[in-house]
N, C-alpha and C positions, 0 to 999 in steps of 0.2 A: 303885713308890714313890708315896706320896701326894703331892698337890700341896703340902701344908704341909711335907713333908719335903725339898723341893727347896731347894738353895742358890740365892741370888740369881744370876741370869744363867743358870740351868739351862734349856736350851731344849727339854727333852724334852716338856713339856706342849704347847707350840705345835706342835712337830714331830709328835707323836702325833695331835693334832687335825687337822692338815693331811693326814696320811696316811689317817686315818679318812675325812675328807671325800673325798679322791681315790678311795679304795677303794669308797666308796658310789657315787660318780658313775660309776666304771667298771663296777660291778656292774649299776647301772640301765641304762647304755648297752648293756651286753652283753645284758641281757634284752630290750631293744628290737630288737636285731639278731635274737635268737632268735625273737621274735614277728613278724618280717618287717614291722616298723612302717615301714620305709623302702621297702617294695616291692622293686623291682629296683635301686634306687639304693643307693649307699654313704651312711653317715651324713653325710659331708661334702657329697656331692651334694645330699642332701635339705636340709641347712642352707643351701646356696646358693639353692635354689629357694624355700625358706621366707622367707629374708631378702629376696629380690627381690619375692616376693608381698607382703610387709609394707611394704617401703620403696620399691618401684619400682626403676627402674634405679639402679645404683650403679657407681662406678668400681671397677676391679679392686683398687686399693689400699684403698678404703673397704670393699669386700666382704671382703677378707682380714682387715681389722681387725674387722669385724662378726662374723665366724664364728670368729675366733681361729686363722687359718691364715697361714702365710707367703705372700708374693706368688708365690714360686716354686712352692709346692705348689698354690696356687690356679689357676695357669695350667693344670696338668694336669687339675684338676677341671673347669674351664671347657671345656677342649678336649673332654673326654669328654661333657659335657652338650651341647656344640655338635654333636658327631657324632650325638647322639640327637635333635637338633632341638628341644631344650628351652630353649636360650638362644641369643642372638646377641650379637656384639660390635659396637660402633659407636664410632668416634672422635668426640669432642666437636668440633663445628664451631668453637667459640670458642677451643679449646685442643687442637690435634691430638695433643699428648702424652698426653692423658687418654683411656683406653679404657673406655667404659661397658659393663656387662653388662646385657642386657635379657631378660626372661622372654618366651618366645614363647607363643602361644595354646596350643600343645601342652604346653609346660612348665607353664602355668597349670592346665590340665586335670589333669595328672599330680599336681601338688602339692595341688590341691583334693581329688582323689580319695584321696590318702594322709593328709591331715590327720585325718579321723575315726579311721582305723586307728591312727595315731600317738598321738592323744589317748587312745584306749582302752588301748593298750599302756602308756602312761605311768601312767594311772589304775590299771591292774593292778599295775605295779611299785611304785607308791607306796602301794597299799592295805595293805601290811604295817604302815604307821603309822596310828594313829587320827587323825582330823581335827585334834584338838588338837595332836598332835605335828607334823603337817604344817604347821599354822599357825606353830608355834614354829620349825620348820625354815626356813620362808619368812622369818620375822622375822630369824633369825640370819644367813641367807645375804644378805639385803638389807643388814643392818648391816655384814657383812664386805665386801660389794661397795662400799658407800658409802665406808667408811673406807680400803679398799685402793686406791681410784682417785685418792686425793689425791696 
């Protein structure tokens, strides 16, 4: 059905757009896994290390929001990273209820080593689009993000 053929209130266009966006995101994410862009880590574990590298220590709640995971799911991710010696937890001295997650030196080394591999895998996945379309995709995604966060 063409866009102009839709009755007012027909949500097929936005739904189709959303599904296409999600399909593309999952396909690119799957290609990163196939390319071992995360090394021995899961995508969620890599996201935690990358967020900590970028932002410094974060509370578990802040980190969950930053990478789009529930706090319950994040506890498991952090437990596994802690077992590997990649992160530590520390209670805030000013508010003992808050638990911060901190990147260890080993964690920093692992994420620094993976970033070039990760960037190369992303470049390969995105190379199916010419630069002009990549620019348009960035613009559209930023617009969607900006207006969806209101």
